[in-house]
N, C-alpha and C positions, 0 to 999 in steps of 0.2 A: 746280209748280202755282202760278199767279199768281191773285191776287184783284183784282177790279176795285174801285177806290175811287171813290165818288161825290164829285163836287165840288159844293159848294153856294155860291151867290152870296152876296154881302154882304147884299143886300136880302132874300133868303130867310131868312138867319140872323136878321136884325133883326126880320122879320115873325114868325118862329117865337117869338122871345123876347117880342115884344109880345103874341102870342096866349097865351103861358103866363101872362103877368101879368094879362090881362084876362078870360080864359075861366075857367069854373068847373071845368075838367078838370084832372086831375093831369098832371104832366110825363110820366109813363109813358103815359097815355092819348093825350096829344098826340104823343108820339114814335111811337106805334103808328099814329095817324091820318096822320101825315106821312111814315111809312115811314123813320123815323130809328132808328139803333141806340140801344140803351139807354144812357142817361147822356150822350148827345151834347148835348142841350139844356142840361143843367147845365154842361157844359164851355163852351158858348157864352156862357152867363150869366156865368160866372167870367171869361172872356176880356174880355167887355164891361166888367165891373166893374174889372178890373185895368188895361186899356189904354185905355178910354174911346173917343175918336174914332178912334184908330189901330187899334182891334180889327178883325179880319177884313180885313187888308190884301191878302190874296191871295198866291199862291205866288211867292216870289222877291222880293217888295217889302219894302224895309227901312223901319224907322221913321226918323223925322227924326234921332234921336240916333245910330242905326247909320250912317246916311248921312254925318253929320258926322264920326263917328269914322273911317270909311273914307277920307274926304277928308283928314283931318288925318294919318292914317298915311301916305298917299301923299305929302303935302307933306313930312313928316318924312323919308321915305326920299330924296326929291330933295335935301333939305338935307344929309343925311348924305353923299350922293354928291358934292355940291359941296364939302363940307368936305374929303373925302378927296383930291379933285383939287387943292385949294389946298395941302394938306399936301405932296403930291408936287411941286407947282410950287415951293414954298419950299425943298424939299430939293435941287433941281437946282443952284441957285447955290452952296449950301453944299458940295456934293461937288466942284465945280470949285475952290473955295478950298482944300480939303483936298489936292487933287492938285498945287496950285501953278500951274495953268494959268489963263490969262485967256481971254476970248473971242477976242481978237486972235491968240493963239498957236495956236489950234486949227486 
């Protein structure tokens, strides 16, 4: 059995928060009027207080910090791979010296 979850737009959330701050109704009354589950308005207020402008990004959108971290991790992985390639390249001449062969004798 699956339940359908409603998706609310950023504008809707911001307007609901503004209504809760300006109207004389309680949060429970506003949630009932807007057809929201109990406690959702409080959750949105908390998100807005914690995240500020980045609140209500939408599904799958990362914050600026998360985006930068993802990019830095990718760059770090590329650098690790390049370092491993260089290590292997440096190891090739040293193996030929150990065996006593030079490039001209092969």
